[in-house]
Structures are given as structure tokens and as C-alpha cells.
C-alpha angles and dihedrals in degrees: 000000000000134000089254090070111098109253095239091050090050090051093050090049090051090053092048089052092050089053096045106134094229107017101035132100115283093222095051091045090054093057131099137176094278096048093048096046095081091053090051091055091045092053091050090055091048090054089052091049093052089053092048089052091045086231105152097179087054090044091056090052095044093048088054089051090051092049090051088058089056091048090048094053092044091051091051089050092049092052088051090051093242104114140315138226093273090055090053091051094047092049091050095048091047090051093049091051092046091049096047103055089153090063102034098026142025101280116128111226115156106177141042090243092054090048091051089053093047090047092054091046089052093048091050091052092049091051091049091049091051095051119007090187095053117116128236092266098047121120100032103132114244089213094066117111107273096247092047091049092048091053093049091048090051091049090051091051090046091059090064094045100265099129148098117266093238145344094273092057089048088049091060086062089056089060092050091051092048090056092048090050091048089053093053092044089056089049092048096221106153098197092049091045090055092050094049093045088053090051090050094051090047091051090049090052088054092054092049093046093052090046091053096254127132106229093207091053093046093053092044089054091047089051090052091048093051090047091050095049095044091052087054089054089053091049093050092048091047089057086061091047091252139121127211089258089059092049131066137232095262092054094045091046090055090049089048088057090049092051089048094051091047090060090056095054 
């Protein structure tokens, strides 16, 4: 390989070498679509984490790792005679052109909101064209994180009129689900508790969606906030020569309030 080789061609050649039947890497040769899929999901989350951390050197690396997943899947498909990387790129370019008629055609779309609406209309049309018998909820991947999938299912139902009028109306349902969960908690029935907890989470996703909030992002941020504040508790305890295991709930709760107040200064 030389520097004159286009980067993407070099990457494709590296992938082909890794999958060479006799000269390739044993690990890469042992993989298939199913075994690689979890890594693809993991790399996407690592991209999101680098963005969350505002770490651009890490983002460059993680985007490369994610691109490698695309190249790996494309190589597997090419070996099976299904499609290759070029076909993936062509299909993507065609789709972007098709879904941006205001850029590549004569459509008049003047705002981001209008473009989002037009994008969803085009996607719905494409789904209908693929399978005229498909229902309104078809095509939402089962492998999505649960909160994300809940939000997408709700959006699909909303398009056909099955939705709350606003976030406040949806919030009333949250209160109802809390009461039902409390009833099952008192009864101590694990299966029923799980069901009602699921209903409560689904209802909360509805509230966020109607308020313009991505539930997955909201929970990710809440996780980060909890982690940040708990680490502060550990630091404050360490200054006293203690660990959380050597403390008690009352002391840690007080330190939590301190960590919380420090963030507001």
C-alpha cells in the first residue's frame, strides 16, 4: 500500500486481507453478521460517548471504529454475493438525494422543522412501497435500546392519530401508572411489578416525546449526573480517610446534597 491509494480503498483492502481464507486473521475469519452486530452497537455508543465528553481525538478514533464495522459487514455480504461496500455507498447517496428534494430538486423547504416533517413523510412512503401490507408500527428494530424503541413506536402511532393531545395529558397517565405500580409493590408480585414498571416507563417516554425530549438522551444525562455526584461523594469521603462502605446512608445523603449544591454555584 502507498499513500497514493485513496484512504477508503486502503481500508477495504485491509479488510479483505483480514478475511483472506489462508492469510487472514483467525478471529476475523471466524466472524459472521450475528457475531459482529454487538460490536457495531457498542461502537455506536462509544461515538456518542466521545461526543458527550467533547473529546474530538477520541471521536475521530471511534468514528473510525464504527466505519470499520460498516466495512466488515459489507465484506461479509460481498463474500456471500449479496452486495459490496460500493453498493452500500450508492444506496445511501441515492437515499439522501431522494430525501432532500429541496437541495437536489425543486422542492421548497425553508426550515429544519419542515424538513423533518418532509423526511418522515418520505420515509413513510418508502416503507409503504416496500410492504403495502405492513402496519403503522412495522420496521422499528427490536434491537433498539428500549427507551428509544418506545419513543419510535409512539411516534409511529401518532402519525395515524393514536396519541395524547399534549405532554400534560400524557403526564396524567403517569400518575395512573404510578398508582398501579404501587399496588403491585404492596402485593409483592414480581411479574406484575415488572409489567407495571414497564407501563410507567413507557408513559414517561410519552411525556418526554410530547415535550420534545429524547428519553434515551434524558436518561443518559441522568446517568452521567448520578455518576458525577457519586464520585464527588467518594472524593469527599476520601478526604476523611473513608470509603462509601465505611460511611452510612445519612452521611452520604448529606454529601450528595453538598455535591448537588456545588454544581449550582
